[in-house]
KEKE-3310 file (N, C-alpha, C; in steps of 0.2 Angstrom, whole numbers, plus 5000, padded with zeros to 4 digits):
npx = (5948:5944:5935:5944:5952:5943:5940:5952:5953:5943:5947:5959:5954:5949:5959:5966:5966:5974:5985:5986:5996:6008:6018:6034:6031:6031:6019:6010:6001:5996:5991:5990:5987:5980:5989:5997:6009:6007:5999:5982:5970:5957:5959:5970:5972:5978:5978:5980:5979:5972:5985:5995:5997:5997:5985:5983:5974:5968:5959:5954:5952:5952:5958:5948:5952:5959:5973:5978:5973:5980:5993:5992:5989:6001:6010:6004:6006:6020:6036:6035:6022:6011:6021:6031:6041:6037:6023:6018:6007:5993:5984:5971:5964:5953:5939:5934:5938:5936:5936:5928:5929:5939:5953:5970:5974:5966:5970:5983:5982:5975:5984:5992:5984:5969:5953:5937:5924:5910:5900:5898:5891:5880:5866:5865:5879:5884:5889:5887:5878:5872:5858:5852:5861:5872:5885:5901:5911:5917:5929:5936:5951:5962:5974:5979:5980:5970:5953:5938:5923:5910:5900:5891:5880:5876:5861:5852:5842:5850:5863:5861:5860:5872:5882:5886:5888:5885:5888:5900:5901:5912:5917:5930:5941:5956:5968:5977)
npy = (5226:5222:5232:5243:5239:5239:5253:5258:5253:5260:5273:5273:5270:5282:5290:5300:5295:5301:5315:5333:5342:5353:5366:5367:5361:5347:5336:5325:5310:5301:5289:5289:5281:5287:5288:5286:5292:5300:5313:5311:5312:5318:5324:5333:5347:5355:5370:5380:5398:5411:5420:5413:5410:5398:5388:5380:5367:5360:5346:5340:5327:5325:5314:5305:5304:5313:5314:5310:5320:5331:5327:5326:5339:5346:5340:5344:5358:5358:5357:5347:5347:5359:5369:5368:5375:5376:5376:5388:5401:5405:5397:5385:5377:5365:5356:5342:5344:5337:5343:5347:5358:5373:5367:5361:5360:5369:5381:5381:5383:5395:5404:5405:5407:5415:5413:5406:5412:5405:5411:5424:5423:5414:5410:5399:5392:5378:5361:5348:5334:5332:5331:5337:5348:5350:5352:5361:5356:5357:5366:5381:5387:5400:5408:5425:5432:5429:5434:5432:5431:5426:5416:5401:5389:5374:5367:5353:5340:5331:5334:5329:5316:5313:5315:5315:5327:5345:5353:5366:5381:5392:5406:5414:5428:5433:5443:5455)
npz = (5584:5571:5567:5567:5556:5545:5545:5542:5529:5522:5524:5516:5504:5500:5496:5483:5466:5457:5457:5457:5446:5450:5445:5451:5463:5473:5475:5485:5491:5505:5517:5534:5549:5564:5579:5595:5593:5581:5573:5570:5557:5545:5532:5521:5512:5497:5488:5474:5472:5461:5455:5461:5474:5488:5497:5512:5519:5533:5539:5554:5566:5581:5595:5607:5620:5634:5637:5624:5615:5620:5617:5603:5600:5603:5594:5582:5581:5580:5572:5562:5557:5556:5559:5549:5537:5523:5525:5528:5529:5517:5530:5535:5548:5554:5561:5571:5587:5598:5611:5626:5634:5633:5628:5628:5614:5607:5614:5610:5596:5596:5600:5588:5577:5570:5576:5572:5581:5586:5594:5590:5579:5579:5588:5596:5600:5596:5591:5592:5598:5581:5580:5591:5597:5610:5614:5610:5599:5587:5577:5569:5564:5557:5547:5550:5538:5531:5529:5538:5530:5530:5540:5545:5552:5545:5543:5539:5533:5525:5530:5543:5541:5536:5546:5563:5568:5566:5551:5550:5541:5532:5524:5517:5514:5505:5511:5503)
capx = (5953:5941:5933:5950:5954:5937:5941:5958:5952:5939:5952:5964:5950:5948:5965:5965:5970:5979:5986:5987:6003:6009:6025:6039:6029:6030:6012:6009:5996:5997:5986:5994:5982:5981:5992:5999:6015:6006:5992:5977:5966:5953:5962:5974:5971:5982:5976:5983:5974:5974:5991:6000:5998:5995:5981:5984:5968:5968:5953:5956:5947:5957:5956:5943:5956:5961:5980:5979:5972:5986:5999:5991:5990:6008:6012:6001:6009:6027:6039:6034:6016:6010:6027:6035:6042:6032:6016:6017:6000:5987:5982:5965:5964:5946:5937:5931:5943:5934:5937:5922:5931:5945:5958:5977:5975:5962:5974:5989:5980:5973:5990:5995:5979:5963:5948:5930:5920:5903:5895:5897:5887:5874:5863:5867:5886:5885:5889:5887:5877:5869:5851:5851:5868:5874:5893:5904:5917:5920:5932:5939:5956:5964:5979:5976:5981:5963:5947:5932:5918:5903:5900:5885:5880:5872:5857:5848:5841:5855:5868:5860:5861:5879:5886:5883:5890:5882:5893:5902:5903:5915:5919:5936:5944:5963:5970:5982)
capy = (5226:5222:5239:5247:5237:5242:5260:5260:5251:5265:5279:5272:5270:5289:5293:5302:5291:5305:5322:5339:5344:5360:5368:5368:5359:5340:5334:5317:5308:5295:5288:5287:5280:5290:5284:5291:5295:5304:5316:5308:5317:5316:5326:5339:5349:5361:5372:5387:5403:5415:5424:5408:5408:5391:5388:5374:5366:5354:5344:5336:5323:5323:5309:5306:5304:5319:5314:5309:5326:5335:5325:5328:5347:5348:5337:5348:5364:5357:5358:5342:5348:5366:5373:5367:5382:5376:5376:5395:5404:5405:5390:5384:5371:5364:5349:5340:5344:5333:5346:5349:5364:5375:5362:5363:5361:5375:5386:5382:5385:5402:5408:5406:5408:5418:5408:5408:5412:5404:5415:5430:5422:5410:5411:5393:5390:5371:5358:5340:5330:5336:5332:5342:5350:5352:5353:5364:5352:5358:5373:5383:5392:5402:5413:5431:5435:5428:5438:5428:5435:5424:5410:5399:5382:5371:5362:5350:5333:5327:5335:5325:5309:5312:5315:5316:5334:5349:5356:5373:5384:5398:5409:5418:5432:5433:5450:5456)
capz = (5578:5564:5566:5564:5549:5541:5545:5538:5522:5520:5523:5511:5497:5499:5493:5476:5461:5454:5460:5453:5444:5451:5444:5456:5470:5474:5478:5486:5496:5509:5523:5541:5554:5570:5584:5600:5590:5575:5573:5565:5553:5540:5526:5520:5505:5495:5481:5471:5471:5456:5457:5463:5481:5490:5503:5515:5523:5537:5543:5559:5570:5587:5599:5613:5626:5636:5636:5617:5612:5622:5613:5596:5599:5603:5588:5577:5580:5580:5565:5557:5554:5555:5559:5543:5533:5517:5527:5530:5526:5522:5532:5538:5552:5556:5562:5577:5591:5604:5617:5629:5636:5630:5630:5626:5607:5606:5616:5606:5590:5596:5600:5582:5572:5572:5577:5571:5587:5585:5598:5586:5572:5580:5595:5600:5597:5598:5585:5593:5592:5576:5581:5597:5599:5617:5614:5604:5598:5581:5577:5563:5565:5551:5547:5550:5532:5529:5533:5538:5527:5532:5544:5547:5554:5540:5546:5534:5533:5522:5535:5549:5539:5534:5551:5570:5569:5561:5547:5550:5534:5533:5518:5518:5509:5506:5511:5498)
cpx = (5950:5938:5938:5952:5949:5938:5947:5957:5948:5943:5956:5960:5949:5954:5964:5969:5975:5980:5987:5995:6004:6016:6029:6037:6028:6024:6012:6004:5997:5992:5990:5988:5984:5984:5995:6006:6013:5999:5988:5973:5962:5956:5966:5973:5975:5980:5979:5978:5976:5980:5996:6000:5994:5991:5982:5977:5968:5962:5955:5951:5952:5954:5951:5946:5959:5969:5982:5978:5978:5992:5998:5991:5997:6011:6010:6004:6017:6029:6037:6027:6015:6016:6032:6035:6037:6025:6014:6011:5999:5985:5975:5965:5957:5945:5934:5937:5942:5935:5931:5923:5937:5951:5965:5977:5972:5967:5980:5988:5978:5978:5993:5990:5973:5958:5941:5926:5913:5898:5894:5892:5881:5872:5865:5874:5888:5885:5888:5882:5872:5861:5849:5857:5868:5881:5895:5911:5921:5923:5935:5944:5959:5970:5976:5977:5974:5958:5941:5926:5911:5904:5892:5885:5875:5868:5852:5847:5847:5861:5867:5861:5869:5884:5883:5885:5887:5888:5894:5904:5906:5917:5925:5938:5951:5965:5976:5988)
cpy = (5226:5229:5244:5246:5240:5250:5262:5258:5257:5271:5278:5272:5278:5293:5295:5297:5295:5312:5327:5340:5352:5362:5370:5366:5351:5339:5327:5316:5302:5295:5286:5287:5284:5285:5289:5295:5300:5307:5313:5314:5314:5318:5332:5341:5355:5363:5379:5392:5407:5419:5419:5406:5401:5392:5381:5373:5360:5352:5339:5333:5321:5318:5310:5306:5310:5319:5314:5316:5331:5334:5327:5335:5349:5346:5342:5354:5364:5358:5353:5343:5356:5371:5372:5374:5382:5376:5383:5398:5404:5398:5390:5377:5371:5357:5348:5339:5340:5336:5349:5356:5367:5372:5365:5364:5367:5381:5387:5385:5393:5406:5409:5408:5412:5412:5411:5407:5411:5409:5422:5429:5418:5411:5405:5390:5382:5367:5350:5339:5334:5336:5337:5344:5353:5354:5357:5361:5354:5365:5374:5388:5394:5407:5420:5435:5434:5432:5433:5433:5433:5417:5408:5391:5379:5366:5360:5343:5329:5328:5330:5318:5308:5312:5317:5323:5338:5352:5364:5376:5391:5400:5414:5422:5433:5440:5450:5458)
cpz = (5571:5562:5563:5557:5544:5540:5541:5530:5519:5519:5517:5504:5496:5496:5486:5472:5458:5457:5455:5451:5445:5450:5450:5463:5469:5478:5479:5491:5499:5515:5529:5546:5560:5575:5590:5598:5584:5576:5568:5562:5547:5533:5526:5513:5503:5488:5480:5470:5464:5458:5460:5470:5483:5496:5505:5520:5526:5540:5548:5563:5576:5591:5604:5619:5628:5635:5628:5614:5614:5618:5606:5595:5599:5596:5582:5576:5579:5573:5560:5554:5552:5555:5554:5539:5527:5519:5530:5526:5519:5523:5536:5542:5555:5558:5569:5582:5598:5611:5620:5632:5632:5632:5627:5618:5605:5608:5612:5599:5590:5597:5593:5576:5575:5573:5575:5578:5586:5588:5594:5581:5574:5587:5599:5597:5599:5591:5585:5599:5588:5577:5586:5600:5606:5618:5608:5603:5592:5580:5571:5565:5558:5552:5546:5543:5528:5533:5533:5536:5530:5536:5545:5549:5549:5544:5541:5536:5531:5527:5541:5547:5538:5540:5558:5572:5564:5557:5549:5543:5535:5526:5520:5512:5510:5506:5506:5501)
residu = (GLU:HIS:GLU:ARG:SER:VAL:ALA:GLU:THR:LEU:GLN:ARG:SER:LEU:LEU:PRO:ARG:SER:LEU:PRO:SER:LEU:PRO:GLY:ILE:ALA:VAL:ALA:ALA:ARG:TYR:LEU:PRO:ALA:SER:PRO:GLU:ALA:VAL:GLY:GLY:ASP:TRP:TYR:ASP:LEU:PHE:ARG:LEU:PRO:GLY:GLY:ARG:LEU:VAL:HIS:VAL:PHE:ASN:LEU:HIS:LEU:GLY:THR:SER:PHE:LEU:GLU:ARG:ARG:HIS:GLN:GLY:ARG:LYS:LEU:ILE:ALA:GLU:GLU:VAL:LEU:GLY:ARG:PRO:GLU:MET:ARG:GLY:PRO:ARG:ILE:VAL:LEU:GLY:ASP:PHE:ASN:GLU:TRP:SER:ARG:GLY:LEU:THR:SER:ARG:LEU:LEU:ALA:GLU:ARG:PHE:ALA:ALA:VAL:GLU:LEU:ARG:ARG:PHE:VAL:ARG:VAL:PRO:ARG:SER:TYR:PRO:GLY:VAL:LEU:PRO:VAL:LEU:HIS:LEU:ASP:HIS:ILE:TYR:TYR:ASP:PRO:ILE:LEU:THR:LEU:GLU:HIS:PHE:ARG:ILE:HIS:ARG:SER:HIS:THR:ALA:MET:LEU:ALA:SER:ASP:HIS:VAL:PRO:LEU:VAL:ALA:ASP:PHE:LEU:LEU:ASP:ARG)
# end
């Protein structure tokens, strides 16, 4: 219980002190800890591109339990999260999916989004653990209106200190 309290305090401290003012858009921030009833996650970002289009970016860290991940995947694609009308493209969904094989969440997202297929870009498509990766737990999904321009796995001393996963770096272009 103490560890959960410390984690929640840290997460709440990461909330922005102020939010951008976007004409015609109500922007808010809040922290909701993961639970069996709610999708957990590290962050959601919204930004405006030149020309006014909005991009939604979701960085997720799904649970380690098989049943928990299945429930989170269903909730993620439902109307209360990615299925909301105001969440229509372009959207990028990325993070640690904790799926050791192609699980339900990956299958559900692959039905709705394009996926960065690591095998196309790197010889060893693994991201965990960072020191000597043996598993591919981290994924990037994106709306097809985006075009993946570049992809790489970032390996550095700083990255190894920052996380037990190696960072995935993707550059996208927005199709007109």
